[in-house]
C-alpha positions in Angstrom: 124.5 -183.9 -78.1 121.0 -182.6 -77.5 118.5 -184.6 -75.5 115.6 -186.2 -77.4 112.0 -184.9 -77.0 111.2 -188.1 -75.0 114.0 -187.4 -72.5 113.8 -183.6 -72.0 110.0 -183.3 -72.1 108.7 -179.7 -72.6 105.1 -178.4 -72.8 103.8 -176.5 -75.9 104.8 -173.2 -74.3 108.4 -174.4 -73.7 108.0 -175.0 -70.0 109.3 -178.1 -68.2 106.8 -181.0 -68.3 105.5 -181.5 -64.8 106.4 -178.3 -63.0 105.1 -176.1 -65.9 108.0 -173.7 -65.3 110.5 -171.8 -67.5 114.1 -171.3 -66.5 113.5 -167.7 -65.5 110.7 -168.7 -63.2 112.9 -170.0 -60.4 115.4 -168.4 -58.0 118.7 -169.8 -56.9 117.3 -170.5 -53.4 114.3 -172.8 -53.5 112.1 -173.8 -50.5 110.3 -177.1 -51.1 107.2 -178.1 -49.1 104.9 -181.1 -49.4 101.6 -179.5 -49.0 100.5 -177.1 -51.9 98.6 -175.0 -49.3 102.0 -174.3 -47.6 103.2 -172.4 -50.6 101.1 -169.3 -50.0 101.7 -169.7 -46.2 105.4 -169.0 -47.0 105.0 -166.5 -49.9 102.7 -164.3 -47.9 105.9 -163.3 -46.1 107.5 -162.1 -49.3 107.8 -158.4 -50.1 106.6 -159.1 -53.6 105.5 -162.1 -55.8 106.4 -162.2 -59.5 105.5 -165.8 -60.4 102.5 -167.9 -59.5 102.1 -171.2 -61.4 100.2 -174.4 -60.7 100.1 -177.8 -62.3 98.8 -180.9 -60.6 100.2 -180.9 -57.0 103.1 -178.6 -58.0 102.5 -175.0 -57.0 105.3 -172.5 -57.4 105.6 -168.9 -56.1 108.7 -166.8 -56.8 109.3 -163.5 -55.3 111.5 -161.2 -53.2 112.1 -160.9 -49.5 114.7 -158.6 -48.0 116.2 -157.7 -51.3 116.7 -161.4 -52.3 114.8 -163.6 -54.8 113.3 -166.9 -53.5 111.1 -169.7 -54.9 108.8 -171.8 -52.9 107.5 -175.0 -54.6 105.2 -177.8 -53.4 106.4 -181.3 -54.2 103.4 -183.4 -53.0 104.1 -186.5 -50.9 106.8 -189.1 -51.4 110.2 -189.8 -53.1 108.6 -190.4 -56.5 107.6 -186.8 -56.6 111.0 -185.8 -55.4 112.6 -187.6 -58.4 110.4 -185.4 -60.7 111.0 -182.1 -58.8 114.8 -182.4 -58.3 115.5 -183.5 -61.9 113.2 -180.8 -63.4 114.7 -178.1 -61.1 118.1 -179.1 -62.3 117.0 -179.0 -65.9 115.7 -175.5 -65.4 119.0 -174.4 -64.0 121.5 -176.4 -66.2 120.0 -177.3 -69.5 119.5 -174.9 -72.4 115.9 -175.5 -73.5 116.5 -173.9 -76.9 119.3 -176.3 -77.9 118.4 -179.2 -75.6 122.0 -179.4 -74.4 123.7 -179.2 -71.0 125.1 -175.7 -70.3 128.9 -175.4 -69.9 128.6 -173.3 -66.8 126.7 -175.3 -64.1 124.5 -173.6 -61.5 124.2 -175.0 -58.0 120.9 -174.3 -56.3 120.2 -174.1 -52.6 117.2 -176.4 -51.9 115.7 -176.3 -48.4 112.8 -178.6 -47.4 110.3 -177.2 -44.8 108.1 -180.0 -43.7 106.7 -182.2 -40.9 107.7 -185.5 -39.5 107.2 -188.1 -36.7 109.7 -188.3 -33.9 111.4 -191.6 -32.9 113.0 -190.6 -29.6 110.9 -190.3 -26.4 112.9 -187.2 -25.4 111.9 -185.2 -28.5 108.7 -183.4 -27.7 106.1 -182.7 -30.3 106.4 -179.2 -31.9 110.2 -179.5 -31.8 112.2 -178.1 -34.8 114.6 -180.7 -36.3 117.4 -180.4 -38.8 118.4 -183.5 -40.7 122.1 -183.8 -40.7 121.7 -187.2 -42.5 119.0 -188.8 -44.6 118.6 -192.5 -44.5 116.5 -193.9 -47.4 114.7 -197.2 -47.4 112.6 -196.2 -50.5 115.0 -197.5 -53.1 114.9 -194.4 -55.4 118.6 -193.6 -55.4 119.5 -197.1 -56.5 118.3 -196.2 -60.0 121.3 -193.9 -60.1 125.0 -194.4 -59.7 125.1 -193.3 -56.1 127.8 -195.2 -54.2 130.4 -192.4 -54.1 128.1 -189.8 -52.5 127.0 -191.9 -49.6 128.0 -191.9 -45.9 129.2 -195.5 -46.3 130.2 -196.1 -42.7 126.7 -195.4 -41.5 125.1 -197.2 -44.4 127.1 -200.3 -43.7 126.1 -200.2 -40.0 122.4 -199.9 -40.9 122.7 -202.9 -43.2 124.4 -204.9 -40.5 121.9 -204.0 -37.8 118.6 -204.4 -39.7 117.6 -207.7 -41.4 115.3 -206.9 -44.3 115.4 -210.5 -45.5 114.2 -211.1 -49.0 112.3 -207.8 -49.2 114.9 -206.3 -51.5 115.2 -203.2 -49.2 118.7 -201.6 -49.5 119.3 -198.5 -47.5 121.2 -195.5 -48.8 122.6 -192.7 -46.7 123.5 -189.2 -47.7 124.5 -186.2 -45.5 123.1 -182.7 -45.6 124.9 -179.7 -47.1 127.5 -178.4 -44.6 127.1 -174.9 -46.1 123.4 -174.8 -45.4 123.7 -176.4 -42.0 126.0 -173.7 -40.8 123.1 -171.2 -41.2 121.0 -173.0 -38.5 123.7 -173.8 -35.9 121.8 -172.6 -32.8 119.9 -174.0 -29.8 116.4 -173.4 -31.2 116.7 -176.4 -33.5 117.7 -180.0 -32.8 120.0 -181.8 -35.2 119.3 -185.5 -36.0 119.2 -188.4 -38.5 116.1 -188.8 -40.6 114.7 -192.0 -42.0 112.8 -191.7 -45.3 110.5 -194.4 -46.4 108.2 -194.9 -49.4 104.8 -194.8 -47.6 103.0 -193.6 -44.5 101.4 -196.7 -43.1 103.2 -200.1 -43.4 106.5 -198.6 -44.4 106.4 -196.5 -41.2 105.3 -199.4 -39.0 101.6 -198.3 -38.7 99.1 -201.1 -38.4 95.5 -200.4 -39.3 93.9 -203.4 -41.2 97.1 -204.8 -42.9 99.8 -206.1 -40.6 103.2 -204.7 -41.5 105.8 -207.3 -42.6 108.4 -206.0 -40.1 107.3 -206.3 -36.5 108.3 -203.4 -34.2 110.1 -201.5 -37.0 109.7 -198.2 -35.2 111.1 -199.6 -31.9 114.1 -201.1 -33.7 114.8 -197.9 -35.5 114.5 -195.9 -32.3 117.2 -198.1 -30.6 119.7 -197.8 -33.4 123.0 -196.1 -32.4 126.0 -195.2 -34.5 128.8 -193.4 -32.8 126.4 -191.8 -30.4 124.0 -190.8 -33.1 120.4 -192.0 -33.1 117.6 -192.0 -35.8 115.5 -189.1 -34.6 112.5 -189.0 -37.0 110.6 -190.5 -39.9 109.2 -188.9 -43.0 108.9 -189.4 -46.8 111.2 -187.0 -48.7 114.5 -186.0 -47.1 116.9 -188.8 -48.1 115.8 -188.5 -51.8 116.3 -184.8 -51.7 119.8 -185.2 -50.3 120.8 -187.9 -52.7 119.6 -186.3 -55.9 120.9 -182.9 -54.9 124.3 -184.3 -54.2 124.4 -186.2 -57.5 123.3 -183.1 -59.4 125.7 -180.7 -57.6 123.2 -178.8 -55.5 123.1 -177.9 -51.8 120.2 -179.4 -49.8 118.9 -179.2 -46.3 115.7 -180.5 -44.6 114.0 -178.8 -41.7 111.0 -180.4 -40.0 108.7 -179.8 -37.1 107.9 -182.9 -35.2 104.1 -183.3 -35.2 103.9 -186.9 -33.8 106.0 -188.7 -31.3 105.8 -192.4 -32.3 107.3 -193.7 -29.1 104.8 -192.2 -26.7 101.8 -191.9 -29.1 101.5 -188.1 -28.9 100.4 -185.8 -31.7 100.6 -182.0 -31.7 97.6 -180.1 -30.4 98.6 -177.1 -32.5 100.1 -178.4 -35.8 99.2 -175.3 -37.9 100.8 -173.0 -35.4 103.9 -175.1 -35.2 104.3 -175.3 -38.9 103.9 -171.5 -39.2 106.6 -171.1 -36.5 108.9 -173.3 -38.5 108.3 -171.2 -41.6 109.1 -168.0 -39.8 112.2 -169.6 -38.2 113.4 -170.9 -41.6 112.9 -167.6 -43.4 114.7 -165.7 -40.7 117.8 -167.8 -41.2 117.6 -168.1 -45.0 117.3 -164.4 -45.5 120.0 -163.6 -42.9 122.7 -165.6 -44.7 
């Protein structure tokens, strides 16, 4: 049965509603970044660029590097945007826009986040590269989907037992990264960790400017959490949602971040632009080599 026009929303030119893309505009390997300005910072490394499209905060460049086709796409900030991006990327790959029906042969995309984060462990220096083996979501997005079977349930249960969110309604979800993609980055130049994703930058990440956060010492409590020798290493706003939706939709996902702030010792990188560019080069080196 075909999707209705209010479910699968297309623009007048037949492109998907928010991303403004046609199915042929995307490659099978997609790098997602938060900042739209980071898209050209990545695509400048391409040998050629065939697609450049922009709508709202969503900037897309598709091109070739080393004989392979890649897409880099900006998501903007937060898990709400990730819900849009992952669902629309999947629609581009797996729904026939002419008939409005799901294709019989499903395509699995490789989706790799290249971003920034705040470190939660005092021994993680700023400018460190960090790969998220697991995403822990406190944002609630995945609970709008049937997500129980894809979760790391042991870790999820331990987090629920250790943290008392009271009547706030917060329910963590926990999803692991793609083992296939992780294998490409198994080397000493990058640290592996567990990433906590939350819905905002200030109160949800324990920052206190003029509104006191509800949960006192949230960052300190997160930093002390231990599960079978694993600690929560960093905070950001996208990874867990990417992992959860990718797993539900049958795609492979991985999140790579550079640590710009260390929340435990109050440090911030003195060279954030340089560090982000180094992460981009590092990521492209491993993505193209696979």
